[in-house]
N, C-alpha and C positions, 0 to 999 in steps of 0.2 A: 504494500500500500504506500509506503514512504517513497519508493522508487517511482511509483505512478505520479505522485504529487510533484516530484522533482522534474519529471518529464512533462507532465501536463501544464505546469506553471512556468516552464522554461527557466528553471532556477540556475541551471548550468550556464545558459547564455547570459542571464542577468548577472551572474557572478563575473563572467568574462568581461562584459561591457562596463560594469561598475568598477572592476579592478583596473581596467585601462584608464578610466576617468580619474580614479584615485591617484594613480601614479603620474598621470599627466598634470593634474592640479598641484600635487606636491613637488614635482620636478620644477614647475614654474616658480614655486616659492623658494626652493632650496638654492636656486641660482644666485640668490642674494642673502643666503643664510650660512654663516660660517660654522654653525652648530651641527649641521647635518651633512655627511659625506655623500650619501646616496639613498635612493628609494628603490626597493626591489620587491618582486612578488609575482604571484600567479593567481589569476582570478581575484577573489576577495581576501586571500591570505597574503598580507603584505608586511613589510618591515622597513624601518628607517635605520640607517647606520649612523650613530652619533660620533662626532669627531672628538673622540676621547679614548682612553685606554679601556681595556676590558676590566681592569681593577677599579676604575673610578665609579662613583655613585651617580654620575650625571644622568644616565638612562633611567635609573630608579627614581631620581628626583623629578625628572620630567614626567614619568608615569604618575607620580603622586600629584603633580600639578595638573595633569590631564584629568585625573580623578576628581579633583576639586572643581574643575571646569565642566564636568559632566560626561567624561569619556573614559572608559576602562581600557587599558592596554597593558601588555606584559613585557617587562624587560627580559631579554635572554642574552646569554654570553657576555654579560656585563655592559656592552655598549650598543646593543641592538634593541629596538622596541618593536614588538610584534603587534599587528592589528588583525583580528579575526572576527569580523562582523558576521551576522547571520545571512544566509543565502537569500532570505526574503526582504532584505534591505532595499529601500527605494532610492532613486537618484537624489531626491530632496534630503533624505536622511544622510546619505553619503556626503553631500555637500556641506551639511551641518557639521558632520564629523571633521571634514577637511578644515572648516573654519575654526573649530575648536583646536585642532592640532596646530594650525598656523599661528593663531593668536597665542596659544600657550608657548610655542617655540619663540615667537617674537618677545614675549614678556620674559621668558627665561634668559634669552640671549641679552636683553637689555640690562638684566641684573648681574651679568658676569663682569 
């Protein structure tokens, strides 16, 4: 039944399209952000690589700031932040998330 929903609601295509949009929007932002090295991912599973060492707390601190701004993300490997939204996410919700991420990174960068 779950596979039927994925197929009928075109969730795989939605994940592909929204993942492309997520990376495109964040890549525009990081062109002027010294805090982020790169954005990578496939579909809706994406990550940003923080410009710091794996031993630093920067990614964790950014995740805590994201949480305070209404978005949950998980730091991995010390300097990577992983984003894994639900497959049923809409374009409007994704753009809201991108806005939270970019605002949080701007604020974080200005405090450095």
